[in-house]
N, C-alpha and C positions, 0 to 999 in steps of 0.2 A: 315725274318719272316713276313708274311702278317697279318695285324690287321685292322679291320674295326669296326665302331660303329654297334651295333646290331639293334637298332631301328631308328637311324638317317640316313637320306639320305646322302650318300657320293658317289663320283665317283668311278668307277672300276679302273680308272687311271686318272691322270691329275688334273687340277685345276677346282674348282667350286666356284661361288659366288652367286649373287642374285637369289632367286626363281622367276620364271616368269610364267605368264599365268595359275595360279593355278585354276582348274575348275573341276566340276563333270560332266562327259560326258559318256553317255551310261553305267551308273551304276558303273563307276570307277572314283576314284580321280586321276587326272592328275597333276603332278608337272613338269614343265619345269624349267630349270635353266641355268644361264650363265656358259659356259663350255669351257675350253681349253683342248682338249684331247691330245695335243702333247707336253705338258710341265707342270711343277709344279709351274709355276707362271702365272700371268695374261697374256693372249695373244689374238690373233684374236678370238673374241667371237662367239661361236656356241650356239645352244639351246640343252642342254641335256634333257632327258625325262625319267621319271619313272611313274608307275601307282600302285595303291593300292586299295584294297577293304575295309581295316580297318584303314588306315592312320598310321600303324605301321610296316607293312611288305611290301616292295617295290620291284617291278620288273623293271629292266632296259630295255628300249626300244631303237630302233635306234635313232641317232641324228635327231632332228626335223628340224632344220634350220642350214645351213652352209653358211658362208659369201662367196662373190665372184661375185655377180651380180653388175651391174653398180651402183645401188642404195644402196648396203650394202657391197661393195667390201672389206672393212677392218674390218667389224664386224656386227653381229646381236645383238644389245644391248637389254636391258630389255624392257618388254611390258606386255600385258595382253591378255586374251582370252575371247571369247563370242560365244554363240551358236546362229545361225541364219539359218533358213530354213534347220534344221537338219544337218548342217555342223558346224564344229569347226573352228572358225576364230581366227587367231593370228594377233595382231597389235603390232608392235615392232619398235625400232629405228634402222635405217640403219646408219652405221658409215663410214665416208670417211676421212681418215687420211691425215694430212699435217704437215710437220715439224714446220710450223708456226702455233702456237696454234689458232690464230685468224682466220685462214682460214680452220680449221677443220669444217666439215659439219655433223650435226646430223639432220635426217629427219625421218618421220614416214612412215612405210611400212606395207603391208598387205599380209597374206598368209592364205590358208584354207585347210581343210581336210575333207573327208567324213567318214573315219574310225577312226580318232583321232591319227593315227600313221604316215601316209604318207602325206606330206604337199606340196602344190603347191604355189609358190610365185605369187601374183598378181602384186606387185611392189609398186611404190611410191604413197602415198595418200596425204601427207602433206609435202611440202618442205618449203624452206626459203621464197618463195614468198607468202605463207600463214601465215607467222609469222609477227606479228606487228613490225614495224620498230625499236621500242625502245628495242626489245629483241634480244639477240645474237644467231646466228645460230650454234655456236660451243658449246652452252650449252642449248640444246632443246631436251629433252629425256624422256623416260619411260612412254609411253602413257597408261592410264587406261581407259577402255571403259565399260560402262554399259548402260542399256536401261531404258528409261523413257517414258512411254506411247508409242507413235508411232515414237519416235526419239531415236537415239543413241547419247550419250554424251561421249566426250573424255576429260579427264583431263591430261595435260602434264606439266612436270616440265620445267621451263625456267629461264634464268637469264637476268635481265634487264641490258642493257649496262650502265656501270658506277655505277651499284648498285649490288644488290644481287638477291636471287631467289624469284620467285612467281609461281603460278600455273595458266595455261591458260585453258580456257574452249572452246570447239568446239562442233558443233552439225551436225548430218547427218541423212539422211533417209535410206541410203543404204550401209554404211560403206566405201564407195569409195569417195564420194564427200562431203567435209567438209567445214563448215562455221565457222569462228572465232566469238566468242561471247564476251568474256571479260576475264580479270584476276580476280581470285576469292578471293584473300586475300587483305584486305585493306592496310596492311603494308607488304613490302618486308621482307624476312627472316633476322634473326639476324646473321645466318651463311652465308658462302660465296655462297652456292648454295643448292637449294632444289632438292631432287631426290626421285624416287620410291614412287610416290603418289598412295594412294588407298582410296576409298570412299565406306563406307558401309551404304547405305541409311537407312535401317531399324533400325540401331543403332544410326543414327545421328553422325557417326564417320568418321573423316577425318584423315588419317595417312600420314606422310611423313618422309623421312630421310633427314638429314641436315648435310652438310659438314662444318667443322671448326666453329661450334657454340661456342661462348665464354663460359667458365666454369661458372656455377652459382650454388653455394651450393652443393647439392647432384647431380646436373644435369650436363650433358655434359662433363664428365671427359674423355670419349673416344674422339679421334680425330674427329670422326663423330658419330652422335647419331640419335635417332628416337623419334619423337613427335607424340602425338595424340591430336586431337581437338574434343570436343563434342559440337554440335550445329546444325545449319540448314542453308540451302540456303535461302536468301532473295534477290530478284532482282539480281540474278546471283553472289552474294557475299556470302561467307560462314561466318556466324556470330557465333563465338565460345563463349560459356560461361565457358569452362574449357580447359586449355592447360597443358599437363603434359608429363612426360617421359613414354615411352612405356616399357623400360627395363632398369634396373640399373646395369647390369653386364658388363663384359669386352667384350663379344663377341656376338653381336646382331646387325643386320643391314638389311636394304632392305626388310621389311616384306611385305607379300601379304596375302589376305584373300579369302578363298572359300566363295563366296557370298551366295551360296545355303545353307551353314551350319554355317556361321559366325565363321569359323575356320581359324586361322592365322598360318603362317609358315614363318620363316626368315632365313637369312644367319647366321650361327653360326661361326663367325670369325670377323675380323676387318682389315681394310686397314693398310698398313705399319707396319705389324707384321711379325715376323718369323713364320714358320710353322713346328713344330717338327714332324708332321705326314708325312713329305716328305720322310722320310726313309722307310715308308711303301708303297710308290708309289702314294700317292695322297695328295692333299692340299685342305682342307675345307670340310664343311658339313653343313647341315641345321638343324634348331632346331626341337624339337618335336612339332607336331601340337598342338595348344591350342585353346580351346573354348572361345569365347568372349561373354560377357553379360554386360548389364548395371544394376548395383545394387547401390542403394542409390545415384543415379545421377553421378556415376563414372564408369569407365571401370574395369571389373573384368575378369581375365584370369585364366583358369584352364587347365592342360594338358589333352590330349587324353590318356586314360588309357587302358591297356589290359582288355579283357572281360572274363578272366578266373576266377578261384577261388580267394577269398580274405581271408587272415588270419587276425584275430583281436587280438590285444595284449593290455591289460591294463598295462600301464607302471607306476611303482613306482620309480620314480627318475632316473632310468638308464636302457638303452637298448643297446645291441651291437650284431653284427654278422659279419661274414666274407662274404663280397659281393662286386662285382664290377659293376653289372648291376641290376637295380631294380626300381620299382615304389612304392612310399609310400604316405600315407596321414596321417596327424596328426590332431586330434581335441583336443585342449588344453583349459581348463577352468581356469580362474584366474591365468594367467601366471605370475611368479615372476622372473625366470631366465631360460636361454636356452643356451646350448653349444653343437654344433654338429661337430664331426670330420668325415671327409670323406676320403676314400682311405688312411687310416692311416697305417704307417709302422714304421720301426726302424728309418728311416731318414726323412720321408715325411708325410705330412698331409695337408689337406685343411680344414679350419674352417669357421663356420658360427655361430655367437653368438649375443645375445641381450646385448647391452651395453647402459644403460641410455635410451635415446629417439631415438636410431637408431639400425638397424641391421648392423653388420659388417662382410663382407666376406673377407677372407684372403687366397690368393694362393701363398704367398711368399715362402712357403716350400712345394709346391705341387709336385715338381719334376723338370723335364726339364724346364728351364727358357723360358718364352715367353716375348719377348721384342717388344715394340712399339715406336712410336714417341711422346707419351705423356710425359710431363715434370713436372706435378704436383706431390707433395709428395706422395699422395695416390697411384697413378699409379706406381711410381717408387718403392713403397713398397708393391705392389701386393694387394692393398686394394680397395674394392668397398663398398659403404654404401647405405642404403635404410632407409627412415624414418620409425619409429615405431609409430603406432597409437594404443593406448591401447583399447582393447575391452574385454568384458566379456568372449567371446570365440574367439579363433584364429584357422584358417584353413590353414594348411601348407602342400604343396605337394613337394615331392622330386623326381626328375627323374635323375637317374644315368646311364651313359652309358660309353663305352670305350672312354676316352678323354674328357668327359664333365659332368657338373653338372648344372641342372636347378632347381631353387628354386622358389616356389610361396607362398607368404605370404598374406593372405586376398586379393587375386586378383592381387597383384603386383608381378612382376617377376624379377629375377636376373639370368642371363645366362652367364656361363663362361667355357672355355676350361681348362683342366688340363692334365698333362702328367706325372703321377707317375710311379714308377717302377712296374714291373709285380707282385711282392710280396706284394705290398701295397694294402690291401684289407679289412681293418677293418672299419666298420661303428660304431661309438661310440656316443651315445646321452645321455647327462645329462640334465634333465629338472626338475624344481621345479614348481609345479602348483597344484591346487585343484584336477584336474582330467586330465589324458592324455590317449588318445586312439590312438593306431597306427594301421593302416590298410596297409597290404602288399599285393600287387597285383601280382598274380602268372601267 
């Protein structure tokens, strides 16, 4: 039996991970992604491709990039897109494999398209000869390109030899010839390696994923996690006044942002986990797109919602319905207690509740078990936590789809996969507050 998420990007077959080159071009939203069409696990990376007009309904297009040239013979790794002279340009990492990890080569490559569908490779634009000697050519990837006045700027994740990750800055006039400027973080990363850099200038927002970051309180329980920094560039260094987690759930990595709209999308999965969706012929999907804003000097995320009718319900303590896929918004005044059960059935349920000064998400009884390499007690018990900040009014969004739940509380997000049985379909909310209004998007 074939099953797919209704609103989330997933491959028709095969493996998917990082979203790449997300951009609005000729009136449509384009999402490329790391793709292995010939297997259900990570393999030689291609660039898959989908387009949409509303960010919720997606059309699959032909594969945009296929590895095999001298400069990308073992993989077309992650990268970004930019529009220049009415053409769509892709800047990506070409991967050359070697059984000796220290001799692996990662280098930056260029391709372009007139129609946004068919791409021509230009070739290598930044190789190890353009890499500062203190950085390792086997960890040099995921270029992010944007325009600043009459120059193009490229930010690339890199690992310092004998140390951890940082972000390198390059500049160019033509997307082909690049000059190294500097590394942009004063301190190397606390995790082993930085990946998947993105910079949203109008928000003063720098995003990156980080491998093997040490666990810190609520943060970094996943084997790899995502950070955001709010700040600004000063003399080619990014000075952050706030650093925090981008998502608190089990399944969120490698985010990218449509710079035209400040809308983020990420890989909805995590490395070193089993994929129960394999029995349906695919592995992995992407998150729902979410709008980014700065409110009260912090990052605020809300999901992109359907544009149809909206049902409004005033809730007196309890609400329930049978549903598997849906979009909801809750406005809650003077919250005292909150318990939400999702995809509840005779044997299974996923819960999200307020307990003291934290939100607690529990997928220990969600259905088919998802196992990872994490060893902390919360991970082993199917738990993720998010700090609770008491406000007079709380704004909560829920996005339910086949295999996933995304929860947004006052701009903070928690994203996780679940694999309940087909008959598990009850949404059950018990809440105590002065006033609760539920909006259901149809």
